[in-house]
C-alpha positions as CSV (number, residue, x, y, z in Angstrom):
1,M,171.1,50.6,166.6
2,P,173.2,47.6,168.6
3,D,176.7,48.7,169.4
4,Q,177.9,45.5,168.1
5,I,176.9,42.6,165.9
6,S,175.7,39.0,167.3
7,E,177.7,36.3,167.9
8,K,175.5,34.0,165.2
9,Q,175.7,37.0,162.8
10,E,179.5,37.1,163.4
11,L,180.2,32.9,162.7
12,L,178.7,33.2,159.3
13,I,180.7,36.5,158.5
14,E,183.7,34.9,159.8
15,D,182.2,32.1,157.5
16,F,182.5,33.6,154.6
17,L,185.2,35.4,154.9
18,S,187.5,32.4,155.4
19,H,186.0,31.1,152.0
20,L,186.7,34.1,150.1
21,K,190.5,33.6,151.8
22,L,190.8,30.1,151.4
23,E,189.4,29.6,148.1
24,R,188.8,32.7,146.4
25,G,192.5,33.8,147.3
26,L,191.2,36.9,148.1
27,S,193.7,39.5,149.4
28,A,193.7,40.2,153.3
29,N,192.7,44.0,152.6
30,S,189.7,42.9,150.4
31,I,188.7,40.7,153.1
32,E,189.1,43.6,155.3
33,A,186.6,45.5,152.8
34,Y,184.2,43.1,153.1
35,R,184.2,42.5,156.7
36,R,183.8,46.2,157.0
37,D,181.0,46.4,154.5
38,L,178.9,43.1,156.4
39,V,179.3,44.1,159.9
40,E,178.2,47.8,159.3
41,L,175.2,45.8,157.5
42,S,174.6,43.5,160.3
43,L,175.1,46.9,163.0
44,G,171.8,48.6,160.8
45,L,169.6,45.5,160.4
46,G,169.7,45.5,164.4
47,K,168.6,42.3,165.7
48,V,167.5,41.4,162.4
49,A,169.3,37.5,161.7
50,L,171.0,37.6,158.5
51,E,169.6,34.3,157.6
52,K,165.8,36.5,157.3
53,V,166.7,39.9,155.9
54,T,164.0,40.9,153.4
55,P,164.9,42.8,149.9
56,S,162.6,45.7,151.7
57,Q,165.3,45.6,154.6
58,I,168.3,46.0,152.1
59,S,167.2,48.5,150.0
60,K,166.6,50.9,153.3
61,H,169.7,49.9,154.4
62,F,171.8,51.4,151.0
63,M,169.0,54.2,151.5
64,A,170.7,55.5,154.9
65,L,173.4,55.1,154.1
66,S,173.3,57.4,150.4
67,K,171.4,59.8,152.9
68,Q,174.6,60.2,154.9
69,G,176.5,61.3,151.9
70,R,178.2,58.2,150.9
71,K,179.8,58.4,147.0
72,P,178.4,56.1,144.8
73,S,181.0,54.1,144.2
74,T,181.3,53.6,147.8
75,L,177.8,52.3,147.7
76,A,178.4,49.8,144.6
77,R,181.1,48.5,146.4
78,K,179.3,47.9,149.7
79,I,176.1,46.3,147.5
80,S,178.8,44.0,145.7
81,S,179.8,43.1,148.7
82,V,176.1,42.5,150.6
83,K,175.0,40.5,146.9
84,R,178.2,38.0,147.2
85,F,177.8,37.4,150.9
86,F,174.1,36.9,150.3
87,G,174.9,34.6,147.4
88,Y,177.3,32.5,149.2
89,L,174.7,31.6,152.0
90,K,172.3,30.7,149.4
91,E,175.0,28.6,147.6
92,N,175.2,26.9,151.0
93,S,171.4,26.4,151.7
94,R,171.3,28.8,154.2
95,I,168.8,30.6,152.6
96,K,166.3,30.2,149.7
97,E,166.7,33.4,147.8
98,N,169.1,36.1,147.8
99,P,167.8,39.5,148.9
100,A,169.9,41.5,148.0
101,L,169.5,40.4,144.2
102,V,167.4,42.8,142.8
103,Y,169.0,45.8,144.4
104,S,170.8,47.9,141.7
105,A,173.9,49.9,142.7
106,P,174.0,53.2,141.5
107,K,175.1,54.4,137.7
108,I,178.7,55.8,138.2
109,Q,180.5,58.4,136.2
110,R,183.8,56.3,134.6
111,Y,186.1,58.5,133.9
112,H,188.2,58.2,131.1
113,P,192.0,57.3,131.9
114,D,194.9,59.2,130.6
115,Y,197.1,57.8,127.8
116,L,199.6,58.5,125.9
117,S,200.1,57.8,121.7
118,P,202.5,55.3,120.6
119,N,204.7,58.2,119.6
120,E,204.8,59.6,122.9
121,I,205.8,56.2,124.5
122,A,208.1,55.9,121.8
123,T,209.5,59.3,122.6
124,I,210.0,58.6,126.2
125,I,211.7,55.2,125.2
126,D,213.9,56.1,122.7
127,S,215.4,58.9,124.6
128,I,216.5,57.0,127.5
129,D,220.3,56.9,127.5
130,L,221.5,53.0,127.4
131,T,225.1,54.4,127.9
132,G,224.1,56.8,131.4
133,R,223.6,55.0,134.4
134,N,220.6,53.0,134.8
135,G,219.6,53.7,131.4
136,A,219.3,49.9,130.4
137,R,217.0,49.6,133.7
138,D,215.2,52.1,133.0
139,R,214.0,51.2,129.7
140,A,213.8,47.5,130.8
141,I,210.8,49.1,133.3
142,F,208.7,51.4,130.6
143,E,209.3,47.9,128.1
144,L,207.4,46.2,130.6
145,L,205.1,48.8,132.1
146,Y,203.9,49.4,128.5
147,G,204.2,46.5,126.8
148,C,202.5,43.9,129.0
149,G,200.0,46.6,131.1
150,L,201.9,45.9,134.3
151,R,200.9,47.3,137.7
152,I,203.6,49.0,139.3
153,S,203.6,46.7,142.2
154,E,203.4,43.8,140.2
155,L,206.8,45.0,138.5
156,A,208.3,45.8,141.7
157,G,207.4,42.5,142.7
158,L,208.9,40.8,139.3
159,K,211.5,38.2,139.5
160,E,213.7,37.2,136.4
161,S,212.4,33.5,137.1
162,N,209.1,34.9,135.9
163,I,210.2,35.5,132.5
164,E,209.3,32.9,130.6
165,F,212.2,34.4,127.4
166,E,211.7,31.4,125.3
167,A,208.0,31.0,125.5
168,E,207.8,35.1,125.4
169,F,205.4,35.1,128.8
170,V,205.8,37.3,131.9
171,R,204.2,35.0,135.2
172,V,202.9,38.2,136.9
173,T,201.3,37.9,140.4
174,G,198.3,40.9,140.7
175,K,195.9,41.4,143.4
176,G,194.4,39.1,145.6
177,N,198.3,37.0,145.1
178,K,196.5,35.7,141.5
179,Q,198.7,35.1,138.8
180,R,198.5,35.5,135.2
181,L,200.6,34.7,132.1
182,V,201.0,38.1,129.9
183,P,202.5,38.0,126.5
184,I,206.1,39.9,126.5
185,G,207.3,41.6,122.9
186,K,210.3,40.5,121.2
187,M,211.6,44.6,122.1
188,A,210.5,44.2,126.1
189,I,212.6,41.1,125.9
190,K,215.5,42.5,124.7
191,A,215.4,45.7,126.9
192,V,215.1,43.2,130.1
193,R,218.0,40.9,128.7
194,D,219.9,44.1,128.4
195,H,219.5,45.0,131.7
196,L,220.4,41.9,133.0
197,E,223.3,41.7,131.4
198,I,224.8,45.0,132.3
199,N,223.0,43.9,136.0
200,D,225.4,40.9,136.4
201,Q,228.3,43.0,136.6
202,N,227.0,45.4,139.2
203,L,228.6,44.5,143.1
204,V,225.3,44.8,145.3
205,K,223.3,41.3,143.7
206,P,220.1,41.4,145.2
207,A,219.1,38.5,148.2
208,T,216.1,37.0,145.4
209,D,216.3,37.0,141.7
210,L,214.7,40.3,141.4
211,L,214.4,42.0,138.0
212,F,214.8,45.3,139.6
213,S,216.5,46.0,142.6
214,N,218.1,49.6,144.2
215,R,221.7,50.0,145.7
216,Q,221.3,47.7,148.5
217,G,219.3,44.5,146.0
218,K,216.2,45.2,147.5
219,E,213.0,45.7,145.8
220,L,212.4,49.1,144.0
221,S,209.7,51.2,146.1
222,R,206.5,52.6,144.3
223,T,208.1,56.6,145.4
224,G,211.5,55.0,143.6
225,L,209.3,54.0,140.2
226,W,207.5,56.9,140.8
227,K,210.8,58.9,140.3
228,I,212.1,57.1,137.4
229,V,208.8,58.2,135.4
230,R,208.6,61.3,136.6
231,K,212.5,61.4,135.6
232,R,212.2,59.6,131.7
233,V,209.0,61.5,131.3
234,T,210.5,65.2,131.9
235,A,214.0,64.4,129.7
236,A,211.6,63.0,126.5
237,K,209.2,66.6,126.7
238,I,206.1,65.3,127.3
239,R,204.2,67.7,128.4
240,K,201.3,65.3,130.1
241,R,200.8,64.5,133.5
242,V,202.0,60.8,133.5
243,T,201.7,57.7,136.1
244,P,203.5,54.3,136.2
245,H,199.9,53.6,135.5
246,T,199.5,55.7,132.4
247,F,201.4,53.2,130.4
248,R,199.0,50.3,131.8
249,H,196.0,52.7,130.2
250,S,198.0,53.2,127.2
251,F,198.3,49.4,126.9
252,A,194.8,49.0,127.4
253,T,193.5,51.2,124.9
254,H,195.9,50.8,122.0
255,L,194.9,47.3,121.7
256,L,191.5,47.6,122.1
257,E,192.1,50.5,119.4
258,G,193.7,47.8,117.1
259,G,191.0,45.3,117.2
260,A,192.0,43.2,120.2
261,D,189.0,41.1,121.9
262,L,187.9,42.9,124.9
263,R,188.0,39.5,127.3
264,T,191.8,39.1,126.2
265,V,192.4,42.2,126.9
266,Q,190.5,41.8,130.0
267,E,192.5,38.7,130.7
268,M,196.3,40.1,129.9
269,L,195.4,43.4,132.7
270,G,193.9,40.7,135.3
271,H,190.9,42.6,136.2
272,A,188.3,40.5,138.0
273,D,185.6,42.3,136.4
274,I,185.0,42.9,133.0
275,T,183.4,46.6,133.3
276,T,187.2,47.7,134.7
277,T,188.0,46.6,131.1
278,E,185.5,48.6,129.2
279,I,186.7,52.1,130.5
280,Y,189.0,51.6,127.9
281,T,185.9,50.7,124.7
282,Q,184.6,54.4,125.8
283,I,187.8,56.1,124.4
284,D,187.9,54.1,121.3
285,R,184.0,55.0,120.9
286,E,184.8,58.7,121.1
287,Y,187.4,58.1,118.2
288,I,184.9,56.0,115.8
289,V,182.5,59.3,116.8
290,A,185.4,61.5,115.3
291,E,186.2,59.3,111.9
292,H,182.8,59.1,111.5
293,R,182.2,62.7,111.7
294,K,185.8,63.3,109.7
295,Y,184.9,61.4,106.9
296,H,180.5,60.4,106.2
297,P,179.5,62.2,103.4
298,R,176.3,63.3,105.3
299,E,178.9,64.5,108.3
300,L,180.7,66.7,105.7
301,A,177.5,68.1,104.0
302,R,176.6,69.7,107.1
303,P,176.6,73.2,108.1
304,K,178.9,74.6,109.9
305,G,177.6,74.9,113.7
306,R,175.3,72.7,113.8
């Protein structure tokens, strides 16, 4: 195996990465992950030109990685990177067929995201004393985390100008610097307005129109938001393990349980791949099975223990 890739291989990879950055708008972290995966492939192929790679060579490359003990989730990501790269080469007539197209990613045991019931979320939000210090701010934070399904990084970077109060939408900047519109409900709007009204009376103003800021007027850190969540959940006497992301999970689960379309939820969450959103449908299916066993006459007639 060579220590470094050839100049021609490097040029092909860099051309693809420029495409991802300029035309797809991927983040620097995502682009760097693609680079690592493709350089690893090139090193594994040795002197084989990328334009002449065969499906068999692709298979051998991933079999070697599997023998090294790479996790299925890691392999799945690398396979996705390679498929997309060769797909780009085909689109630009550099190759006739995508040699990675027939290679299947390993099956991944998807996790079930923890989520709260609507009553538990109401308990947390209602327990926040609005007359106390940062009460209005914290209620607005929870209303947005749950009401809009925001990631913690998206919430931290929100600006007052991102809230379309009349149209009832939030303009969110997500992964890869991609923007999306997410509906914001009336309770969340009221919470944000209450927060802004109190915030206007503060002496320290943020440098920009940040919706949430610390005492220095700067963006709240991830650690700071974690502490806020932990403090309010503990005060509400919720015993489950709860993180800021739990409210995003709850947002998606409750929408799907209520009959929302999967593609619509995908749009609101900002998932690039619908299979990520499908994680939440597993929870919904389990609920349906439980209801079937609870109420169907044949299930009720089933002997106990079977």
